[in-house]
N, C-alpha and C positions, 0 to 999 in steps of 0.2 A: 587509613582509608584503603580499601581493597582496590587494587588496580588489575583490570582484566585486559589482557592483550589479545587483540583480534588479528590473526594473520590472514593473508590472502588464501583463497581456497579454489580448488578446481570446480568447474561447473558440476552440478549434481549428477548429470548423466554419467560423467566420468567417475565421480566418487561412487555412484551406485554400482557401476560396472566393476570397479576395483573391489568394493566390499563384497559383492556377490560372486567374485571370481569369474566374471564374464569378460569377454574381449570386445573392446570397442575402440577402433582405430580412428584416426582423424585424417580424412573423413571416414565414416563408418563403412565397412565392407558389407555388401548385400549378403543376406543370408542365402544359403544354398537353396535353389528352387524358387527364390523370390524374383519378381520381374526386375529388369535393370532399371536403375534410377533414371528418370527423364532428365534431359538437360535443363538446368535451372537458369533463368535469366539473371542479369546483374541486379544487385541490390539497389533500391532507390536511394536518392540523396535526401538529406533533411531539408525542410523548408526553412530558409534563412530568415532571421529577424522578424519584423512585423510587429504590429501593435496588438497586444492581447485584447480580445473583446469579451465582454461579460454579457450573458443573456439576462435581460431584465424584462419583466412582463411588458409587452408592447414593442419589443425590438432589441437591437444590439446597440451597445454603447462602449466607449472607452472606459478605462479604469475609473472607478468612482472615488473621488478625493474625500478622504475621511480624516477627521481630527479626533484623537483619543486624549481626553483630558484626565488628570488625576482626580479620583473621587475625593470628596471631603471626608475627613476622618483619619484613621490610623495611617501614618505616612508610609510605613513599610508595606502594609497591605495595599495601599493605593499604588505604590510602585509596581507591585505584582500584577495588579489589574491592568495597568498601562502596558507593561512589558508583554503580558500574555495576549491581550487583545491586539496589540500592534503586530505581534508575530503571527497570530492567526490570520489577520486580514492581509498581511504581506504574503504569506505562503499561499493564500487562496487564489491568487492571480486575478482577483476581482476588484481589489481596492488599492489605491495609492495612499499610504499613511503619511500624513503631513508632519513636517518637523515641528515639534513643540516650540522651538525657538521663534517660529514665525507667527505664533498666536498673538493677536493684539487685543482680544476681548478681555474684559475685566471679569475673571471667573468668579471672584468673591461676590461682586455686585450682581452678576447674573443669577447666582444660586442654581437651582434646578430648573433653569430656563435658558434660553439663548437670545442674544441680540443678533438677528439674522444679518444685519448689515456689517457687523464686526467680523463675522465669519466669512461672509461673501467677499470681503476685501482681501482676505488671505487665500482665496481660492477654494475654501472648504465647501463641499456639497453636503456633507453629513458631519454630525458631531456626536461623540459618545460622552456621556456624563454619568456621574454616580455619587452615591453616598454610602458610607460605612459606619456601622455602630454596633456595639455589643449589646446583645439581649440575653442576659444570663450567660451561659457558657458558649452560646452561639454567636457568630458574626453575622449580622444582618447586612446583606448586600443588595443595594438598590441600583439598578443600571437602566439607562435610558438612551434611546436613539432619536436624534433630531435630524430632519431633512431640511436644509436651509430654505429651500424653495417653498416648503410647507409652513413656514413661520416659526413662532416662538414655542409652540407646544410640541411635546414629544410624540412621535408616531408609534413608538414601541416602549413599553415599560415592563420590567420584570424584577421580581424580588426573590431572594434566596436566603435561607438560614443554614449556615454551614459551620463546621468546626473551623477555627482560625487557620489551621494548616491546609484546609481543603478549598481555599478560595479559587485556585486555578480552575477547578472543575466547574464552579459556578460561572466563571468568565467564559469558559468554553461553551457552556450551555447557552449563555446569552448571545455569544457570537454566532452560534448555529441559528438562533432565532433571527438575528440580523440578516443573515443570508436568506433565510426563508421569507422574510418580509419583502426583500427585493425580488426574489426569483420564484417563490412558491414552494421551494423544497429546501429543507434544512441542510446544512453542511455537516461535516464529519469531524469537526474539531473535538479533541479530547478522546478520540478513538485510539487504538493501539495497533502496532505492527509486531509480528512475531517472526523469528528467523533462527536458523542454526548458524553456529560459528565455531571455528577452531579455537580450542582453549589450551591445547598442549599437543605434544607429539602423539598422533593417533587418537586424539580426543576431541569431541565436539559436544557442545551444550546448546540448550534452547534458551533464547533471550526474548524479552519484550521491551518495547520502547514506545512512548507516546508519539502521536503524529506530528508534534512540533519539536521532537528531539529530546524531550525531557524524560526523566524517570526510567532510565535504562536499568534493567534488572535481569538476573539469571533465574530461570524457572527450575523448579525441582524436577529431577529426572532419576530413573532407577539405575542408570549406569553412566559412565563417562563417555559413552558414544551414543548421542541422541541426535536424531536427524529428522529432516522433512516435517516440520510442524504444520498442523492444520487445525483450524478452529471448527469444532463440532459440538455435539450435544454434551453439555457438562463442562466444557472447557477446551483447552489446547491438547491435541493428540500428537504423538510423535512416534517414530520408529526407534526402538531402543535395542542396542546391541548387547547381548548377554555373554557371560563368560564361556558358555558352550558353543559360541559361534553363531547362534541363531539371532534373528531379528524378529521382534514381535511388536504389536501396536499397543502403546500405553497412553494413558491420559495423565496430564500433570496433576500431581497430588494423590495419585492412586498407584500403589506399588505393584498391583496385580494387573497383568496384561488384560486389556479389554477385547483383544482378538488374537487368537492363536490359529495358525493354519499350516498345513503341510507345506514345506518350503520356507522361504524367507519373506516375512511381511515387511515391506519397505515403503512406508508412507501411505497417506490416505488423503481423500478430499471428501467434503460433505456438501450436499445440496438438497434442500427440502427434507424429505424423509429417506434420502439415499446416501450411501457411502460408496466411494470408489477406492479401491486399495490396490497397490502394486505388490504382486507376489511372484517370487522367483522360484522356478522349478526346472530341473533338468537343463540348466545352462541358459535358460531364457527367462525373461520377465514379462508378465502380462497384467492387464487391468481386469480386475474382477469388480462387479457391481452387485450390491444387495441393500438390505435395510440399513438405516443409520446405526443400528446396534450390531451390525456385522452378520445378521441372519440372512439366509437365502442367497449367499454369494454365487454368482455365475460368471464365467469368463467371457469377456466381450472382445478380446483381441487374440490373435494367434500368430506366433512366430516372431523371432527377433527380439529386440529390446523395446518394451513399451513402458513409458514412465510418465511422471508429471501429470496426473489426472487433475482436471479442474471442471467443476460444474458451472454452466451458464445460468442466466436468470430464467430461462425457459426449460431448464432441466437437461440441456444438451451437455454432452461430455467431450471436452477437449483433452488431448493428451499428445505425447511425443512418441513417434515410432520410426524405426529404421527399416520397416518392412519393404520400402521401395529402394533401399540402398543407404541413403544418408538420413540422419535424423530430421524429421519434419513434423509440423503441427497438423493434427487431424481432429476432426469433429465428427463424432458418431460414425467413424469408419471412413470418412471422406477427407482427403488431403486438402488443406486450405492454405498452406504456405508454398508458393510456387516460385519464389525468388530467393536466391542464396542456396548454399549447399549444407548448412548446419544451423537449424533453427530449433529452439527448445524453450522449456519453462513457460508454457502459456498460462495466462490468467484472463478472466473475463472482466470487461470494464463497461458498466452500464452508463456510458457517457450520455449526457442530456441530448447530444446531437446524434445519438445512435449507438447501439451496442457494438463494441469492438473487442478483439482479442489482442492482448499485449503479449509479446514474447521477446526473447533475446536471440540475436542472430550473429553468427561469426562472419567478420569481414577481414580477411587476411589474418593478422595476428591479434586482432582485437574483437571485442563484442560490443554490440550496440542494441538499443531498444527499438522495436518496431511494433506496428499495429496492423491488423488486417480485418476486413469485414468477415463475419462468420461464414458468409457464403463462399469465400475463398477465391475471389477473382484476383488475378495477378495485379490488375490496375488499382485495386483497393489498398494494396500494401503501402504503408507510410513509414518513413524513418523518423524517429523522434530524437535520437542523439547521433552526433557525428563529430569526429576530430576533437573529442573531449576525453581521451583515454578509453578504457574499457568500461562498459556500463552493462550491468547484469541483473537478473532476477527482478523484473518489474512487478509491482503490486499496484492495485487500484483501490482508491478510497471507496467506502460504502456508497457515497453519493455520486460517484463516477466523475468527479471534477478534478481530482488530483491523482498523480501517480508517484510512486516511490521506487527507487532503485539504488543498487550499490555502484560505486564508481571508483576506479583506481586514482581519481583525483583526490581521494582521501576520506571516503566515508559514505554515509547514507544521504541521498539527495531526494528532494521532491520537486515536482514541476506541474504545470498544467498538462492536459492530455495531448497537447501538440508538442510537448517537450520544451516549451518556453517557460520563462520565469523560474529557472533552476536555482535552488537554494540548498546548500549543504546544511543538514540539521543535526548531524552527529558524526563523530570520528570513529565509526564502527563499520566493519565490512563482514560479509557472511554470505549465506546462500538460502534458497528456499524461502524468500521473503513473502509473507502473507499479511494482508490488511484485515484485521479483525472486523467482522461485520460484512465482509464481501467474500 
């Protein structure tokens, strides 16, 4: 079995500066002729504890208590169903998955129904049941959701025919439908995250992993220095370092650069029919915007270091710039991070409670995850992690309900958008984390 070692990495702004031969000190020195950096107020503190609330049509409620039972049929496949669904529901911050040891219902006697009183006695509010059977070469998967207060009949029924080894995908699809039944919007179970990570001295690769921490794999790249992945038309794009010292934009699976430009092309972001790309020329890096195929590029920043572009749901462009002295988050040329002296790696999060921008900010010798309203008021800045090591490169799920980030506590973590219900899903660390679909 191949073992991949992931070492800790510098934040991408520093890696970018080093790769491009630029100078970026900590904190960054203002560029000559740039206005002096305004005094930044202290970073906010994280909101402690609290009970996670889940929005259900009609109001707010505490975690929904759900029982996941093993489907009738193949025992190994049934265990995969239970493990996958239980993990999805736990990571979602919406459900409390009950211990199977507490179940008192006679599952065989119930069959594909439930005795509401038996489940009510153990505190269950919902029950997942299923049945597995082979139909030719395919595994037929039948899954049902019961709400105890609604009686013995299922409120949601779904069937899937999949290859026996693809059952996890069917379970993710069903779990997304369960969340949709309660909230009106499907979840993002089964989606993937992409990131870059150190694979050896002076080497980096692009990796992908499922949102529950399964299926880690390295993606094909043209060189052993592959950075800043972004999901765009046709797949995952990245900045590839070539033997001649140049950086060009590539797409996984395509050995030919999809964008070449004077200077060094160093990462991209996609939104709608647009692409934003970082290009270094003359000792500075700027953001250029054009068509998703790289056509019609025009420069939208000027002076200093400008990196980490990210498109918002309305087409707004967030990025990091040190044009005012220290690296801060900007949206369409307007500074939006006003607390702290070193903020970077913004991503948009279409939280059901309102669009936010997530980013990482330095606090002394550590990094933490913060969020801010796109309007940029200092009062809107919230801290999501604190006193839990360094936490870097946040990403937001496509449905806007979960965030992921790397932590020096030992790997990749997910939580809800308030930073609560944190779970380590994999022992990997890296940079430039992006959630596919967002």
